[in-house]
C-alpha positions in Angstrom: 0.1 0.0 0.0 3.0 2.3 0.6 3.7 2.1 -3.2 0.2 3.0 -4.0 0.2 6.1 -1.8 3.6 7.2 -3.2 2.7 6.7 -6.8 -0.7 8.4 -6.3 0.9 11.5 -4.9 3.5 11.6 -7.6 0.9 11.0 -10.3 -1.0 14.0 -9.0 2.2 15.9 -9.8 2.0 14.4 -13.3 5.1 12.1 -12.8 4.8 9.7 -15.8 6.5 6.9 -14.0 4.2 7.1 -11.1 1.2 7.1 -13.6 2.8 3.9 -15.4 3.1 2.2 -12.0 -0.7 3.0 -11.3 -1.5 1.6 -14.8 0.5 -1.5 -14.2 -1.2 -2.1 -10.9 -4.7 -1.6 -12.0 -4.9 -2.3 -15.7 -5.5 -6.0 -15.5 -8.3 -5.8 -13.0 -10.0 -2.7 -14.8 -9.7 -4.3 -18.1 -11.7 -7.3 -16.8 -14.3 -4.9 -15.5 -14.7 -3.3 -18.7 -14.8 -6.5 -20.6 -17.5 -7.7 -18.3 -19.6 -4.8 -19.8 -18.6 -4.9 -23.5 -18.0 -8.6 -24.0 -15.3 -7.6 -26.6 -11.6 -7.4 -25.4 -10.6 -4.9 -28.0 -13.3 -2.5 -27.1 -12.5 -3.0 -23.4 -8.8 -2.3 -24.2 -9.8 1.0 -25.9 -12.1 1.9 -23.1 -9.3 1.1 -20.5 -6.9 3.5 -22.1 -9.4 6.3 -22.5 -10.4 5.6 -18.9 -6.8 6.0 -17.6 -6.2 8.9 -19.7 -9.3 10.6 -18.1 -8.2 9.4 -14.7 -4.7 11.0 -15.0 -6.2 14.2 -16.4 -8.7 14.5 -13.5 -6.6 12.8 -10.7 -6.6 16.0 -8.6 -10.4 15.3 -8.2 -9.5 12.2 -6.2 -8.5 13.5 -2.8 -7.3 10.4 -1.0 -5.0 7.5 -2.2 -7.0 5.0 -0.5 -10.2 5.8 -2.5 -8.2 5.9 -5.7 -9.1 2.3 -6.7 -12.8 2.9 -6.2 -12.7 6.1 -8.0 -10.8 4.6 -11.0 -13.4 1.7 -11.1 -16.1 4.1 -11.2 -14.6 5.8 -14.3 -14.1 2.5 -16.0 -17.6 1.4 -15.4 -19.0 4.6 -16.5 -17.0 4.7 -19.6 -17.8 1.1 -20.3 -21.7 1.8 -20.0 -21.3 4.8 -22.2 -19.6 2.9 -24.8 -22.2 0.0 -24.8 -25.2 2.6 -24.9 -23.5 4.5 -27.8 -22.5 1.3 -29.9 -25.0 -1.4 -29.3 -28.7 -1.5 -29.8 -30.0 -2.7 -26.5 -33.6 -3.9 -26.1 -35.1 -3.9 -22.8 -38.3 -5.6 -22.3 -40.9 -3.7 -20.1 -42.7 -6.9 -19.3 -42.8 -7.4 -15.6 -41.9 -10.9 -14.3 -44.1 -12.0 -11.3 -42.7 -11.0 -8.0 -43.0 -14.5 -6.7 -40.7 -16.0 -9.3 -38.7 -18.7 -7.5 -35.0 -19.3 -8.6 -34.8 -23.0 -9.1 -32.0 -24.8 -7.4 -29.2 -26.2 -9.5 -27.9 -29.6 -8.9 -24.5 -29.4 -7.1 -22.9 -31.3 -9.9 -22.2 -28.0 -11.6 -18.7 -27.6 -10.1 -17.1 -25.4 -12.4 -18.7 -22.1 -13.5 -16.9 -20.2 -16.2 -18.1 -16.7 -15.6 -16.4 -15.3 -18.7 -18.2 -17.9 -20.8 -21.4 -17.0 -19.3 -21.1 -13.4 -19.7 -19.9 -13.9 -23.3 -23.2 -15.6 -24.0 -25.6 -13.4 -22.0 -27.7 -10.9 -23.8 -26.3 -7.3 -23.5 -29.2 -5.8 -21.6 -29.2 -8.6 -19.1 -25.5 -8.4 -18.7 -25.4 -4.6 -18.1 -28.1 -4.7 -15.5 -26.8 -7.8 -13.7 -23.1 -6.2 -13.6 -24.6 -3.0 -12.1 -26.8 -4.6 -9.5 -24.6 -7.5 -8.4 -20.9 -6.2 -9.0 -21.4 -2.4 -8.5 -24.0 -2.8 -5.9 -26.4 -0.4 -7.5 -30.0 -0.1 -6.6 -32.8 -0.4 -9.2 -33.4 3.3 -9.0 -29.7 4.1 -9.6 -29.7 1.5 -12.5 -32.8 3.1 -14.2 -31.2 6.5 -14.0 -27.9 5.4 -15.4 -29.4 3.4 -18.3 -32.4 5.8 -18.9 -34.9 3.1 -18.2 -37.8 2.6 -15.8 -37.1 1.0 -12.5 -39.6 -1.8 -13.3 -37.5 -2.5 -16.4 -34.5 -2.8 -14.3 -36.0 -5.2 -12.0 -37.5 -7.3 -14.8 -34.2 -7.5 -16.7 -32.4 -8.7 -13.5 -34.9 -11.4 -12.9 -34.6 -12.4 -16.6 -30.8 -12.3 -16.2 -31.0 -14.6 -13.2 -33.3 -17.0 -14.9 -31.1 -17.0 -18.0 -28.2 -17.9 -16.0 -29.9 -20.7 -14.3 -31.2 -22.1 -17.7 -27.6 -21.7 -19.1 -26.2 -23.8 -16.2 -28.9 -26.2 -16.5 -28.3 -26.7 -20.1 -24.5 -27.0 -19.5 -25.2 -29.5 -16.7 -27.4 -31.6 -18.9 -24.6 -31.7 -21.5 -26.1 -29.6 -24.0 -23.3 -28.5 -26.3 -25.0 -25.6 -27.8 -25.9 -23.3 -25.0 -26.0 -20.4 -27.2 -29.5 -21.2 -28.2 -30.9 -20.7 -24.8 -34.0 -18.4 -25.0 -33.2 -14.8 -24.4 
């Protein structure tokens, strides 16, 4: 942590070596975050570079080195969402799923779950809302504001995403080779 603090302070003074050290420290993790939204490593790499550029240009807005990783992650997430919104046609269904929807239990024989594989197959709208809700700990009202959708649509899409994941894992468990054909 001492290196993070030193590099953060030097980066605020536009020290290029310190900026490179921060990039080296956080780039792999932030690339994974961006890729979880874009589902395209090349787009995620572009977003990552732009996010770091934005970060270093506005680093004085971050007051404390301890909050730097969270501040950087917020930039990456926001840039990733903006990219997806600009470059993809995302269809959200306003159909509400019943509140009593019960998530079905999966057999414990599903030992290995490949998150990257699941996210690469998951429809974009489901993936965006699932990421924001589960990984970014956003509430439905916040998600609705970020994505310019209704709160009900956010709830519905999260429910559908959970069902989609359960169906995907069941298909995988049952040995279905082509899990890409799972209903969206």
